[in-house]
N, C-alpha and C positions, 0 to 999 in steps of 0.2 A: 593537458603539466605542457608546455614550451620546452622546446629543450631547449641546452647549450647554448646550440648551432642555428638555430633557427631563430636566435635574441640578436646571434653575433654578427648573423645575411641581412635583420632588416634594420638590422643596426649601422649596416655599412650600405646596402643597400639598397635598404625602404625606402618608401614617400611616403607617410601618410596617406588614404584618403578619404576614409571615415567611420563608423562610428557605430552598430543598430544597436532595437530597444534591449540586449545583453550586453551588451557595454564590449561581443566583442570586435578585435581592431582589424577593418582593414589596411590590404597597402602593395601597395608597385615597385617594380625597381626605376630607381631614380631614369633611369637613360636604359633608351630602345638598344634592346640587344642590330645584329645585321642587320634584320628581315622586315626591322621596324617598331614590332610588339615585346610589348612589354610583361612580364611575367606577375601576374596576384595571384597575393594566397592571403590566406584569412589568421589576424592569436586566435584563435579563443579565449575569451572569461572561467578559468575555471576545469572543467575537463575537455578537454578534443570531443567533440561528438556534429558528424559532420551535418543533426539531424536539427543541428540547433543556429544554424543560415537561413536569416528566411529569403522568402524563394526574389527578390527585387537584389538582393548582394546576390543571389546563387548561380547567376544573368549574368549578373556583374562579372563574376569572378569562371561563372563559364565561358566569355567572352558573345551570349547571346544578347546584351545589352549595354553599350558601348556606356551609356548613359551610366551614370556612379548617383546610390539614389539619393533621393531630397532627407526621407523622415518624415515623405508627407505624408502627409493622412490616411487611414487603410479607405479601400471605395467600404460602401454598406451590400455589398457581396459575397466581399473580404473574410472569412475564418484565419481565427487572430491563429500563429503561433501555433504548431504543438509540438515536444518532444516526436520520436519511434521508441520510442515502448519496449518493442522487439527484445526478446533476451532477457526482458525483469519482469517481475512476479506483478508488475498493473499491463501486463500485453492482451492481448484478445484470440480469447480460451476458442471456441466454438463450443457448443457441445458436442459430447462423444468422445472432446482433447482428454488421454489421458488426465497430464494434469487435473480435469476435472471428473472424476468419476471411469472416467474411459468408456463409458455406456452409453452405448447409440442408437436410436432408435429402428429396431427390427426395417426390414425393408418391404416397400410395400409390391408387388409383384406388379411392378411396370423396368424396372434394369431386367436386362436381359443379354449375358458375360457377354464378350466376338469370341470368340473361338478363329483362329487362323484355318480357313478350307488345304 
């Protein structure tokens, strides 16, 4: 959810740079700061969730890359983006997790507890 102040700052100072396949819009300051850099930000389409930013845009936002992503097709080895499901009912829960019954396999005898000397 975009706040009113974000909308005002984006309207006053933002220069649109691009959009990703999820509808997120990317901006940078129109004028560079005294050190010559421009602040960069994203306005999410829908819920504010950082894991919805594709890797190429994340690199641009964090100045790992100065090249604005072109929307070129992904390479064959790149997996499609998937959201971070931590904290949702779809999150990964290994066997023994309390939300999966909490029953762990018994120790096999190869574990030796550390004790300070």
